[in-house]
ZAMARGU-4260 file (C-alpha; in steps of 0.2 Angstrom, whole numbers, plus 5000, padded with zeros to 4 digits):
<rodrens>
0) 5069/4739/5308 | 5057/4733/5294 | 5043/4744/5287 | 5026/4737/5282 | 5022/4740/5264
5) 5008/4752/5262 | 4998/4747/5246 | 4991/4761/5235 | 4975/4758/5225 | 4981/4763/5208
10) 4967/4755/5198 | 4981/4747/5187 | 4989/4732/5195 | 5006/4727/5191 | 5009/4708/5187
15) 5020/4698/5198 | 5038/4701/5193 | 5042/4689/5179 | 5058/4682/5173 | 5059/4695/5159
20) 5055/4710/5170 | 5071/4721/5173 | 5076/4724/5191 | 5084/4741/5193 | 5087/4741/5212
25) 5084/4729/5226 | 5093/4727/5243 | 5109/4737/5244 | 5114/4739/5226 | 5109/4743/5208
30) 5106/4727/5198 | 5119/4721/5185 | 5119/4731/5170 | 5113/4747/5178 | 5125/4762/5181
35) 5123/4777/5193 | 5121/4793/5183 | 5115/4803/5197 | 5120/4821/5201 | 5120/4833/5216
40) 5113/4819/5227 | 5119/4811/5242 | 5114/4792/5240 | 5116/4778/5251 | 5111/4762/5242
45) 5112/4752/5258 | 5102/4762/5270 | 5095/4752/5285 | 5085/4765/5294 | 5070/4761/5283
50) 5070/4746/5272 | 5061/4731/5264 | 5071/4715/5263 | 5088/4720/5270 | 5090/4738/5264
55) 5084/4753/5254 | 5092/4768/5244 | 5092/4784/5254 | 5092/4799/5243 | 5095/4817/5248
60) 5095/4828/5232 | 5099/4846/5232 | 5089/4858/5221 | 5086/4851/5204 | 5098/4836/5207
65) 5093/4819/5204 | 5094/4800/5207 | 5097/4794/5189 | 5100/4776/5183 | 5106/4771/5166
70) 5105/4753/5159 | 5119/4746/5148 | 5106/4742/5134 | 5088/4747/5132 | 5070/4743/5137
75) 5060/4749/5122 | 5044/4738/5124 | 5041/4737/5142 | 5024/4740/5151 | 5029/4751/5166
80) 5040/4756/5180 | 5036/4750/5198 | 5045/4756/5214 | 5042/4758/5232 | 5045/4775/5240
85) 5044/4783/5257 | 5045/4801/5261 | 5036/4817/5266 | 5028/4819/5249 | 5045/4824/5241
90) 5045/4836/5226 | 5050/4824/5213 | 5048/4824/5194 | 5051/4807/5185 | 5056/4805/5167
95) 5061/4791/5156 | 5075/4795/5144 | 5086/4789/5130 | 5104/4793/5131 | 5105/4787/5113
100) 5095/4801/5105 | 5091/4813/5119 | 5072/4809/5119 | 5064/4813/5136 | 5046/4807/5141
105) 5033/4820/5147 | 5037/4825/5165 | 5028/4814/5178 | 5026/4823/5195 | 5026/4811/5210
110) 5011/4820/5216 | 5001/4814/5200 | 5005/4796/5207 | 5001/4799/5225 | 4999/4814/5238
115) 4998/4803/5253 | 5016/4797/5255 | 5023/4795/5272 | 5041/4796/5278 | 5040/4780/5290
120) 5033/4767/5278 | 5034/4763/5259 | 5021/4765/5246 | 5021/4755/5230 | 5018/4765/5215
125) 5016/4761/5196 | 5019/4771/5181 | 5010/4764/5166 | 5020/4767/5150 | 5004/4766/5140
130) 4996/4780/5150 | 5009/4791/5159 | 5002/4799/5175 | 4999/4818/5173 | 4998/4818/5154
135) 4989/4802/5149 | 5002/4801/5135 | 5010/4784/5129 | 5029/4782/5131 | 5030/4774/5114
140) 5043/4764/5107 | 5061/4771/5109 | 5079/4768/5114 | 5074/4770/5132 | 5089/4767/5144
145) 5088/4779/5158 | 5076/4783/5173 | 5077/4800/5182 | 5070/4805/5199 | 5074/4824/5199
150) 5071/4835/5214 | 5062/4852/5213 | 5069/4869/5218 | 5070/4864/5237 | 5077/4847/5233
155) 5070/4831/5239 | 5074/4818/5253 | 5066/4800/5252 | 5070/4781/5253 | 5067/4771/5237
160) 5067/4752/5235 | 5062/4738/5224 | 5063/4747/5207 | 5058/4736/5193 | 5054/4739/5174
165) 5039/4728/5172 | 5036/4717/5156 | 5017/4717/5158 | 5003/4726/5167 | 4986/4719/5170
170) 4972/4732/5167 | 4957/4730/5178 | 4941/4736/5168 | 4935/4751/5178 | 4924/4766/5177
175) 4935/4780/5183 | 4924/4794/5183 | 4906/4800/5178 | 4903/4819/5177 | 4889/4830/5170
180) 4894/4843/5157 | 4885/4856/5148 | 4866/4854/5147 | 4863/4835/5146 | 4879/4826/5143
185) 4889/4814/5155 | 4907/4811/5152 | 4911/4793/5158 | 4930/4789/5158 | 4935/4771/5158
190) 4950/4759/5157 | 4949/4742/5150 | 4935/4733/5143 | 4920/4740/5154 | 4902/4734/5152
195) 4889/4748/5150 | 4875/4736/5149 | 4872/4737/5168 | 4873/4756/5169 | 4858/4767/5174
200) 4856/4786/5176 | 4843/4795/5188 | 4840/4813/5192 | 4831/4818/5208 | 4826/4800/5210
205) 4818/4798/5192 | 4826/4787/5179 | 4834/4796/5164 | 4835/4789/5147 | 4852/4789/5137
210) 4848/4794/5120 | 4865/4790/5112 | 4883/4787/5116 | 4899/4794/5108 | 4917/4787/5111
215) 4933/4796/5111 | 4951/4790/5114 | 4963/4804/5116 | 4979/4803/5105 | 4993/4795/5114
220) 4982/4787/5128 | 4975/4771/5121 | 4972/4763/5138 | 4960/4777/5143 | 4944/4783/5134
225) 4928/4793/5137 | 4911/4789/5133 | 4899/4804/5131 | 4881/4799/5136 | 4868/4811/5129
230) 4852/4811/5141 | 4834/4814/5136 | 4832/4826/5150 | 4841/4843/5153 | 4850/4845/5170
235) 4842/4854/5184 | 4847/4857/5202 | 4847/4841/5213 | 4855/4824/5213 | 4862/4815/5198
240) 4866/4797/5201 | 4875/4786/5189 | 4875/4768/5194 | 4887/4757/5184 | 4883/4741/5192
245) 4901/4737/5193 | 4912/4738/5209 | 4924/4752/5206 | 4936/4752/5220 | 4922/4749/5233
250) 4907/4758/5225 | 4897/4756/5209 | 4890/4773/5209 | 4894/4791/5205 | 4884/4803/5215
255) 4884/4821/5209 | 4875/4836/5218 | 4870/4848/5204 | 4871/4866/5212 | 4859/4880/5211
260) 4861/4890/5195 | 4870/4907/5192 | 4866/4919/5179 | 4877/4926/5165 | 4873/4935/5149
265) 4883/4936/5133 | 4883/4951/5121 | 4892/4947/5105 | 4889/4964/5099 | 4900/4972/5112
270) 4918/4966/5107 | 4936/4970/5103 | 4949/4960/5094 | 4959/4947/5103 | 4978/4947/5098
275) 4983/4929/5093 | 5001/4933/5100 | 4994/4932/5118 | 4995/4913/5115 | 5014/4913/5116
280) 5027/4902/5123 | 5046/4902/5126 | 5057/4890/5117 | 5045/4879/5108 | 5052/4861/5104
285) 5048/4861/5085 | 5036/4867/5072 | 5023/4853/5074 | 5022/4858/5093 | 5018/4876/5087
290) 5004/4870/5075 | 4997/4857/5088 | 4994/4871/5101 | 4990/4885/5089 | 5005/4896/5096
295) 5004/4914/5090 | 5021/4920/5097 | 5037/4911/5101 | 5051/4919/5111 | 5070/4916/5110
300) 5074/4923/5128 | 5079/4920/5146 | 5095/4923/5156 | 5106/4914/5145 | 5103/4924/5129
305) 5111/4939/5137 | 5128/4931/5133 | 5122/4924/5116 | 5136/4925/5104 | 5129/4921/5086
310) 5147/4920/5079 | 5150/4903/5088 | 5132/4900/5094 | 5139/4900/5112 | 5130/4906/5127
315) 5132/4907/5146 | 5119/4903/5159 | 5125/4915/5172 | 5120/4912/5190 | 5107/4899/5184
320) 5122/4887/5181 | 5139/4891/5188 | 5143/4905/5175 | 5148/4892/5162 | 5149/4894/5144
325) 5140/4881/5133 | 5134/4879/5115 | 5116/4886/5114 | 5102/4874/5113 | 5095/4877/5100
330) 5112/4883/5093 | 5106/4895/5079 | 5094/4909/5082 | 5093/4911/5063 | 5087/4894/5060
335) 5075/4894/5075 | 5067/4910/5068 | 5065/4901/5051 | 5056/4886/5057 | 5045/4896/5069
340) 5040/4908/5055 | 5037/4894/5044 | 5025/4886/5056 | 5014/4902/5055 | 5020/4908/5072
345) 5027/4926/5075 | 5044/4926/5082 | 5052/4936/5096 | 5071/4937/5097 | 5081/4944/5112
350) 5096/4954/5107 | 5111/4955/5119 | 5114/4973/5124 | 5128/4972/5137 | 5147/4973/5133
355) 5151/4955/5133 | 5145/4938/5125 | 5152/4920/5128 | 5168/4917/5119 | 5167/4898/5118
360) 5157/4883/5124 | 5168/4878/5138 | 5175/4893/5148 | 5168/4898/5165 | 5171/4913/5176
365) 5174/4906/5194 | 5187/4892/5194 | 5189/4885/5211 | 5208/4884/5207 | 5207/4903/5207
370) 5193/4907/5219 | 5194/4894/5233 | 5180/4891/5246 | 5165/4894/5235 | 5148/4888/5241
375) 5145/4875/5228 | 5152/4869/5212 | 5145/4861/5196 | 5142/4842/5200 | 5149/4838/5182
380) 5164/4850/5184 | 5171/4852/5201 | 5182/4867/5196 | 5167/4878/5191 | 5160/4887/5206
385) 5144/4897/5208 | 5153/4914/5212 | 5147/4914/5230 | 5155/4911/5247 | 5144/4900/5260
390) 5138/4916/5268 | 5130/4921/5252 | 5142/4935/5247 | 5149/4937/5230 | 5167/4931/5227
395) 5179/4945/5226 | 5188/4952/5216 | 5176/4952/5201 | 5183/4940/5188 | 5192/4946/5172
400) 5178/4946/5159 | 5189/4940/5146 | 5191/4923/5155 | 5174/4918/5148 | 5168/4932/5137
405) 5173/4942/5121 | 5168/4960/5118 | 5150/4965/5111 | 5143/4981/5105 | 5128/4988/5095
410) 5138/4988/5079 | 5140/4970/5081 | 5122/4968/5085 | 5117/4977/5070 | 5128/4967/5059
415) 5121/4951/5066 | 5103/4957/5063 | 5107/4963/5045 | 5114/4946/5041 | 5099/4935/5047
420) 5092/4925/5033 | 5076/4924/5043 | 5069/4940/5051 | 5060/4941/5068 | 5043/4950/5070
425) 5049/4958/5086 | 5065/4960/5096 | 5067/4963/5114 | 5082/4973/5121 | 5091/4960/5131
430) 5083/4951/5146 | 5080/4958/5164 | 5096/4968/5163 | 5090/4978/5178 | 5097/4963/5188
435) 5112/4959/5178 | 5124/4963/5193 | 5116/4947/5201 | 5112/4935/5186 | 5127/4941/5177
440) 5138/4947/5190 | 5154/4940/5182 | 5151/4951/5166 | 5143/4966/5174 | 5147/4967/5193
445) 5140/4985/5195 | 5121/4988/5197 | 5112/4995/5182 | 5104/5011/5185 | 5090/5021/5176
450) 5101/5030/5164 | 5112/5015/5159 | 5096/5004/5155 | 5088/5018/5145 | 5104/5021/5135
455) 5106/5002/5131 | 5088/5001/5126 | 5089/5017/5114 | 5106/5011/5106 | 5100/4993/5103
460) 5083/4999/5096 | 5092/5011/5084 | 5103/4997/5078 | 5089/4985/5076 | 5078/4996/5067
465) 5092/5001/5055 | 5096/4983/5052 | 5078/4976/5050 | 5067/4990/5043 | 5050/4988/5050
470) 5055/4977/5065 | 5046/4981/5081 | 5056/4983/5098 | 5050/4978/5115 | 5058/4984/5131
475) 5064/4984/5145 | 5059/4966/5149 | 5059/4970/5168 | 5059/4955/5179 | 5046/4958/5193
480) 5035/4970/5203 | 5049/4977/5213 | 5060/4982/5198 | 5045/4990/5189 | 5047/5004/5201
485) 5066/5005/5206 | 5083/4999/5200 | 5096/4988/5208 | 5105/5004/5214 | 5090/5007/5225
490) 5079/5022/5230 | 5093/5034/5228 | 5091/5031/5209 | 5073/5036/5210 | 5077/5052/5220
495) 5090/5056/5207 | 5076/5056/5194 | 5063/5067/5202 | 5057/5053/5213 | 5048/5045/5198
500) 5046/5026/5198 | 5056/5017/5184 | 5043/5012/5172 | 5034/5028/5171 | 5051/5037/5169
505) 5056/5025/5156 | 5040/5028/5146 | 5043/5047/5147 | 5061/5045/5141 | 5056/5034/5126
510) 5043/5047/5121 | 5056/5060/5121 | 5068/5049/5111 | 5055/5047/5098 | 5055/5066/5096
515) 5074/5067/5096 | 5077/5053/5083 | 5062/5056/5073 | 5055/5039/5074 | 5047/5027/5088
520) 5061/5017/5096 | 5049/5008/5108 | 5034/4998/5100 | 5030/4987/5115 | 5032/4990/5134
525) 5038/4973/5139 | 5037/4966/5157 | 5039/4949/5165 | 5026/4945/5178 | 5026/4931/5191
530) 5014/4930/5206 | 5023/4937/5221 | 5014/4925/5234 | 5023/4908/5237 | 5013/4893/5233
535) 5027/4880/5233 | 5019/4870/5247 | 5006/4865/5234 | 4994/4860/5248 | 4976/4864/5248
540) 4978/4882/5254 | 4992/4885/5241 | 4982/4878/5227 | 4967/4889/5231 | 4979/4904/5233
545) 4987/4901/5216 | 4970/4900/5208 | 4965/4917/5216 | 4980/4926/5211 | 4974/4928/5193
550) 4964/4942/5200 | 4980/4952/5201 | 4980/4953/5182 | 4965/4963/5181 | 4955/4966/5198
555) 4956/4984/5204 | 4950/4979/5221 | 4961/4964/5224 | 4974/4967/5238 | 4989/4956/5234
560) 4991/4941/5245 | 5010/4944/5247 | 5022/4957/5253 | 5015/4968/5239 | 4999/4970/5249
565) 5007/4975/5265 | 5023/4983/5261 | 5021/4995/5245 | 5038/5002/5239 | 5032/5013/5225
570) 5024/5030/5221 | 5009/5023/5211 | 4990/5024/5215 | 4983/5009/5225 | 5001/5002/5228
575) 4995/4987/5237 | 4984/4982/5222 | 4993/4975/5207 | 4979/4976/5194 | 4993/4973/5181
580) 4985/4975/5164 | 4974/4990/5168 | 4988/4998/5178 | 5001/4997/5164 | 4988/5002/5151
585) 4985/5018/5161 | 5004/5021/5163 | 5006/5020/5144 | 4991/5031/5141 | 4998/5044/5153
590) 5017/5043/5148 | 5018/5036/5130 | 5002/5034/5121 | 5001/5021/5107 | 5014/5009/5115
595) 5008/4991/5115 | 5009/4980/5130 | 5018/4963/5131 | 5021/4951/5145 | 5035/4940/5138
600) 5037/4929/5154 | 5023/4923/5165 | 5020/4907/5174 | 5006/4897/5183 | 5018/4892/5198
605) 5013/4874/5195 | 5017/4867/5177 | 5013/4849/5182 | 4998/4851/5193 | 4980/4853/5188
610) 4979/4870/5196 | 4993/4876/5185 | 4983/4872/5170 | 4967/4880/5177 | 4977/4896/5181
615) 4984/4896/5163 | 4966/4894/5156 | 4960/4909/5167 | 4975/4919/5163 | 4973/4917/5144
620) 4955/4922/5145 | 4960/4937/5155 | 4973/4942/5142 | 4960/4942/5128 | 4947/4951/5139
625) 4959/4964/5144 | 4966/4967/5127 | 4984/4962/5130 | 4994/4963/5114 | 5007/4949/5117
630) 5012/4936/5130 | 5024/4921/5131 | 5023/4908/5144 | 5039/4903/5153 | 5046/4890/5150
635) 5045/4876/5137 | 5028/4868/5141 | 5024/4850/5140 | 5011/4848/5126 | 5001/4835/5135
640) 5003/4842/5153 | 4992/4854/5161 | 4999/4870/5153 | 4999/4863/5136 | 4981/4858/5138
645) 4977/4876/5143 | 4984/4882/5126 | 4976/4867/5117 | 4959/4872/5124 | 4960/4889/5116
650) 4969/4885/5100 | 4973/4867/5098 | 4974/4859/5081 | 4966/4873/5071 | 4951/4876/5082
655) 4952/4894/5089 | 4943/4903/5103 | 4938/4917/5091 | 4945/4933/5083 | 4935/4944/5095
660) 4930/4944/5113 | 4911/4945/5118 | 4905/4954/5133 | 4902/4943/5148 | 4889/4950/5162
665) 4889/4939/5178 | 4875/4942/5190 | 4886/4935/5205 | 4904/4936/5199 | 4916/4925/5210
670) 4933/4927/5202 | 4941/4917/5217 | 4933/4901/5210 | 4927/4903/5193 | 4931/4912/5176
675) 4919/4914/5161 | 4926/4921/5144 | 4917/4923/5128 | 4923/4925/5110 | 4914/4928/5094
680) 4919/4926/5075 | 4907/4927/5060 | 4892/4928/5072 | 4897/4911/5081 | 4899/4911/5100
685) 4913/4903/5109 | 4913/4900/5128 | 4927/4895/5140 | 4922/4892/5158 | 4934/4887/5171
690) 4929/4880/5188 | 4942/4883/5201 | 4933/4874/5215 | 4942/4857/5220 | 4926/4847/5224
695) 4910/4857/5219 | 4902/4858/5201 | 4896/4875/5196 | 4881/4879/5184 | 4875/4894/5174
700) 4860/4900/5165 | 4868/4908/5149 | 4857/4921/5141 | 4860/4924/5123 | 4868/4907/5120
705) 4860/4900/5104 | 4854/4883/5103 | 4862/4870/5091 | 4878/4860/5089 | 4893/4865/5098
710) 4911/4858/5098 | 4916/4854/5116 | 4933/4852/5124 | 4938/4850/5142 | 4951/4844/5154
715) 4953/4841/5173 | 4941/4835/5186 | 4939/4817/5189 | 4943/4814/5171 | 4961/4819/5174
720) 4974/4829/5165 | 4970/4823/5147 | 4962/4830/5132 | 4944/4826/5129 | 4932/4832/5116
725) 4916/4829/5107 | 4902/4837/5098 | 4886/4841/5108 | 4869/4848/5105 | 4863/4862/5116
730) 4844/4862/5117 | 4843/4872/5133 | 4854/4885/5140 | 4845/4887/5157 | 4858/4875/5166
735) 4875/4873/5159 | 4886/4862/5171 | 4905/4863/5174 | 4913/4849/5185 | 4925/4854/5199
740) 4943/4858/5194 | 4938/4858/5176 | 4940/4869/5161 | 4927/4868/5147 | 4928/4875/5129
745) 4911/4877/5119 | 4911/4883/5101 | 4896/4885/5091 | 4896/4875/5075
</rodrens>
């Protein structure tokens, strides 16, 4: 059967395949010079159940597996990648890579190209290497030779055909969006050489004059730009009509309904300090990345560091990757601390606290030659199993730890820390060891109970503080809501400890340990926090839920929209309401006053989606508002992706939100769909406003907002996931507009 080609309006139109285009795949086989470097995927390159021409490639990728094509040569100076794809909006991330030097492009989510794919017909998609979808970055020159379509956590099934690296792209001049911002500014995003001479603006039927225009081309996105129009009239509720005089995909106009105003007042005199270490990340890529995003704290952490052996710089990924040893990446924690500290960023080092670390870079715990019948094996090493049978039970008997590990103890940890040339600001005692019998079942098959976890924290903290005088210690780095309150042993462990939930009991014991040892052994209570509700569907309902879930960080009335809200398993007050930061502040005040609070892993649940970026903006504002002491985002964020833009909004390139908060008083708060955060420094006001509505602008009358010059940044909305900024003049604060799905930063000059 032959499928009709469904054409997508991409604004960018690929030129007809030229002689010097590079065909990757067409009709039953990879083109000459291309190799199949795929992993974990069942691929039929000659599928005939759906095709164009004579056949297509049918791809069924397991979790995080991929279709990967490698050229015997390079394509360093090409314009883009075109391919035809059919599927039920498969969860795919596309990257362009270099096997020569390991360079990888920013992640390109398939959803950033189209959300309307179907499984019974092909859609033609184009990736412009000069304006990568999702980030707006340019691919740049490089030894590019590999293209990867990688499935997400649930894998991906799709058909793909007519894959071509194109030599040129014809860019049609277009007005892409026109959106009102702040008091009297319109941001007009464009591509190509557009003509502004025919543009007119009217508000509520009356012509509005454009006083001046300012152009901005984001770094790395030369094919897209924004023109800021300053109007001679302040915005008011009603209709704003921008008529470009140009047919932009069927319509020459942008029609915006300006909503009724909401009221907010800002009080700079009521404030408290904002810790710069709330703007933290896990495993930053380099020092420039830290400086670009203004990162306050960088963490060396995650499951693999539990087995980190500094003697050989080996580690083991545990259940995350077939219990295999490997050389750490980056290999040297000491060197990593050095360049992190050198960039002006504080460093958080995770110190192993179990009894074993990786002995080399090649061993693994569950060879199929010893443990037959395992559920899955490493696609690159068929003898390395995942330690589970197909029914989900662990392989028995437990492996001999010496197969993959060598012994480790606190004396060795102390010697390592003493020998560091570069000293960390903060250390955490291991990583999520309460679930070691799952993530590291090969080295610690027995569940960790209250007493074992406490002993490992105390002993490691003593060693660390003796090795590095003045170092601060964070623990227990607990993974999730369930394990805040009980152990892997279960409720019998609670019962054996006077039915006290784990974190309160832990704080009490650390307070007692200070009296016993004559010094504080816990400086930060450290937890990991991930929203418990599942938003992986990424449909409209899931996106709205994701954006609401930031309420669980602070709201004492928000019943969690997950199992937490219906099946509480702890002895705490309001057990169906997370209220994470106020709750843990209270627990600290009750059980061990003076302890700081850290969230060393948190995530938006959507790193490549605009809603993930808006969640991150909301969360960072909440962290400052709620006086959190430290936080680091999991995992390594794409600087030009939605999460990177959230950090850039607050701290990018030396422009910061402010040293202190300012009080925000909302007349009609609606945290489901908006967030307003204020900062102050040297008497100057900063505002961050995030509009979580997908299709409706919001507006505020902002009392106590001084008139004058403001530096403005924003991302999202119709303008897309790219960084935009300018300087504006606020001559009226009675109507400040924020477009749909947009975060805006305003800082008084």
